[in-house]
C-alpha positions as CSV (number, residue, x, y, z in Angstrom):
1,M,10.4,16.3,-16.7
2,S,8.7,15.3,-13.7
3,Q,7.9,12.1,-13.0
4,M,4.7,11.5,-10.6
5,T,3.4,8.6,-9.3
6,E,0.0,8.5,-8.3
7,I,-1.2,5.5,-5.3
8,R,-4.7,4.3,-4.7
9,W,-5.1,2.4,-1.5
10,H,-8.5,0.5,-1.2
11,G,-9.0,-1.0,2.1
12,R,-11.9,-1.4,5.0
13,A,-12.5,1.9,7.1
14,G,-10.9,0.7,10.5
15,Q,-7.4,-1.4,8.8
16,G,-4.6,1.9,8.8
17,V,-5.4,2.6,4.9
18,V,-5.2,6.1,5.6
19,T,-2.3,5.8,8.3
20,A,-0.5,3.8,5.5
21,G,-0.6,6.1,2.8
22,E,0.6,9.0,5.2
23,L,3.7,6.9,6.3
24,L,4.7,6.1,2.5
25,A,4.5,10.3,1.5
26,H,6.7,10.3,4.5
27,A,8.9,7.9,3.2
28,A,9.0,9.4,0.1
29,M,9.9,13.4,1.5
30,E,13.1,11.2,3.8
31,E,14.3,10.0,0.5
32,G,14.3,14.2,-1.1
33,K,10.8,13.8,-3.2
34,Y,7.7,16.0,-3.1
35,F,3.9,14.3,-1.7
36,Q,0.6,14.5,-0.9
37,A,-1.5,12.4,0.7
38,F,-5.3,12.0,1.1
39,P,-8.7,10.5,1.9
40,E,-11.7,10.2,0.3
41,Y,-14.0,9.8,3.4
42,G,-17.9,8.7,2.6
43,S,-19.2,6.3,5.0
44,E,-16.8,6.4,8.2
45,R,-18.4,3.6,9.9
46,M,-15.7,0.3,10.6
47,G,-15.3,-2.6,7.9
48,A,-16.8,0.4,5.0
49,P,-14.7,0.3,2.2
50,V,-12.7,3.4,2.4
51,K,-9.8,5.0,-0.4
52,S,-7.1,6.5,0.5
53,Y,-4.8,8.3,-2.2
54,T,-0.8,9.1,-2.1
55,R,1.0,10.9,-5.0
56,I,4.8,11.1,-5.2
57,S,6.4,13.4,-7.4
58,S,10.6,14.5,-8.3
59,E,9.1,17.7,-8.4
60,P,6.4,19.8,-6.9
61,I,3.2,18.6,-7.0
62,E,0.4,20.8,-8.1
63,Y,-2.6,18.9,-8.1
64,H,-5.0,18.7,-5.7
65,C,-7.7,16.2,-6.4
66,P,-8.8,12.8,-6.4
67,I,-6.6,9.7,-8.2
68,L,-8.6,9.2,-11.4
69,E,-6.0,7.3,-13.1
70,P,-3.5,5.5,-11.0
71,D,-0.3,3.6,-11.5
72,V,-0.3,1.3,-8.5
73,V,-3.4,0.1,-6.4
74,I,-2.9,-1.3,-3.4
75,V,-6.0,-3.9,-1.6
76,V,-5.0,-4.0,1.7
77,N,-8.1,-6.6,2.0
78,S,-8.8,-8.4,-0.6
79,N,-12.5,-8.9,0.4
80,L,-13.2,-5.8,-1.9
81,L,-13.0,-8.2,-4.8
82,G,-16.6,-8.0,-6.5
83,V,-17.1,-5.5,-4.2
84,V,-15.4,-2.4,-5.4
85,D,-14.0,-2.2,-8.9
86,L,-10.0,-2.2,-7.5
87,T,-8.9,-1.7,-11.3
88,E,-11.2,1.4,-12.5
89,G,-8.8,3.8,-14.1
90,L,-5.5,1.8,-14.0
91,K,-2.9,3.3,-16.0
92,P,-1.3,0.6,-19.2
93,N,1.6,-0.9,-17.1
94,G,0.1,-0.1,-13.9
95,T,0.9,-2.2,-10.9
96,I,-1.7,-3.9,-8.4
97,I,-0.6,-4.8,-4.6
98,M,-2.5,-7.0,-2.7
99,N,-2.5,-8.9,0.2
100,T,-3.7,-11.8,-0.8
101,S,-2.5,-15.8,0.0
102,E,-4.0,-16.4,-3.6
103,S,-1.3,-16.2,-6.0
104,P,-0.4,-13.1,-9.2
105,D,-2.0,-15.7,-11.3
106,V,-5.8,-16.4,-9.5
107,I,-6.1,-12.6,-8.4
108,R,-5.6,-11.4,-12.2
109,R,-8.3,-13.5,-13.2
110,Q,-10.5,-12.8,-10.8
111,L,-10.1,-8.6,-11.0
112,N,-10.2,-10.3,-15.2
113,V,-7.4,-8.2,-16.1
114,Q,-6.0,-9.1,-19.6
115,D,-3.5,-6.2,-19.7
116,A,-0.4,-8.6,-19.5
117,K,1.8,-5.9,-18.9
118,I,0.1,-4.7,-15.7
119,K,2.0,-6.1,-12.7
120,I,0.2,-7.6,-10.0
121,W,2.4,-8.2,-6.6
122,C,0.3,-10.5,-4.0
123,I,1.8,-10.7,-0.5
124,D,-0.3,-13.0,2.4
125,A,0.2,-9.8,4.8
126,G,-2.8,-10.7,7.0
127,K,-0.9,-14.1,8.0
128,I,2.4,-12.2,8.6
129,A,0.7,-9.5,10.7
130,V,-1.0,-12.5,12.9
131,E,2.4,-13.9,13.2
132,E,4.8,-10.8,14.1
133,I,2.3,-8.6,15.8
134,K,-0.4,-11.1,17.2
135,R,-3.7,-8.6,15.2
136,D,-4.6,-9.0,12.1
137,I,-3.1,-5.5,10.9
138,P,-1.3,-5.2,7.3
139,S,-1.6,-1.9,5.9
140,T,2.0,-1.1,6.9
141,M,3.2,-4.4,5.3
142,M,2.5,-3.5,1.7
143,L,4.4,-0.3,2.1
144,A,7.3,-2.7,2.0
145,V,5.9,-4.4,-1.2
146,F,5.1,-1.3,-2.6
147,A,8.9,-0.6,-2.4
148,K,9.6,-3.9,-3.7
149,A,7.5,-3.6,-6.6
150,T,8.2,0.2,-7.5
151,G,11.6,1.2,-6.3
152,L,10.3,4.7,-5.2
153,V,11.0,4.3,-2.3
154,H,13.3,2.3,-0.1
155,L,12.9,-0.6,2.4
156,D,15.2,1.4,5.4
157,P,13.1,5.1,5.6
158,I,9.5,2.9,6.0
159,I,11.3,0.9,7.9
160,H,12.7,4.2,9.9
161,L,9.4,6.1,10.1
162,T,8.0,2.7,11.4
163,R,10.7,2.9,14.6
164,E,9.9,6.5,14.7
165,E,6.0,6.9,15.1
166,L,5.9,3.4,17.1
167,G,8.6,3.7,19.2
168,G,6.9,6.8,21.3
169,K,3.7,4.5,21.8
170,L,4.8,1.5,21.9
171,R,7.0,-0.9,23.8
172,S,10.4,-1.7,22.1
173,E,9.3,-5.5,21.6
174,V,6.1,-4.7,19.4
175,V,8.1,-2.4,17.6
176,D,11.0,-4.9,16.4
177,A,7.9,-6.9,15.2
178,N,6.4,-5.0,13.4
179,V,9.9,-3.8,11.8
180,R,10.5,-8.0,11.3
181,A,6.3,-8.0,9.8
182,L,7.6,-5.1,6.8
183,Q,11.1,-7.7,6.2
184,R,9.4,-10.5,5.8
185,A,6.7,-8.5,3.3
186,Y,9.5,-7.7,1.4
187,D,11.3,-11.0,1.0
188,E,8.1,-12.4,0.8
189,C,5.9,-10.8,-1.6
190,V,6.0,-12.6,-5.2
191,Q,5.3,-10.8,-8.4
192,G,3.1,-12.3,-11.6
């Protein structure tokens, strides 16, 4: 029986949400899984709310539609709370991964998540990004939290892909800073 996990990403245009979804798909491929990654475009202005989708499966994926009932919701920009229904369609036993300095209990209350089976993971990815790479670009750090929260992909392929993708574009110290940021996100995320 196929086990497919559907992930919906929320962020703002220009934050790398689409790129992070694609990196997650490639990490799944590195581990021999099938994948899809695609954005949902609406307003294309910088800072507008955007969605992106990733599917990971042990068997070929035959669906080609937006994800309406995600297993995992990844929120790259916490200021979308109250602007977008972040929990819309989230499956029972689902997982929410939020870039925030708040605790999982606070986020649970803010999202009005009553179901104790829904897991909430929080990481201050923006703070880590600023400290490590000197820019508030938190999207890739969310991949490390996804790896820890779900176990569907491991951190090593994410680090490998990050080195590969950035290695040809950026100085080695910037690539190393991104890898440190990934490791910190993996180590510092908290579940509630």
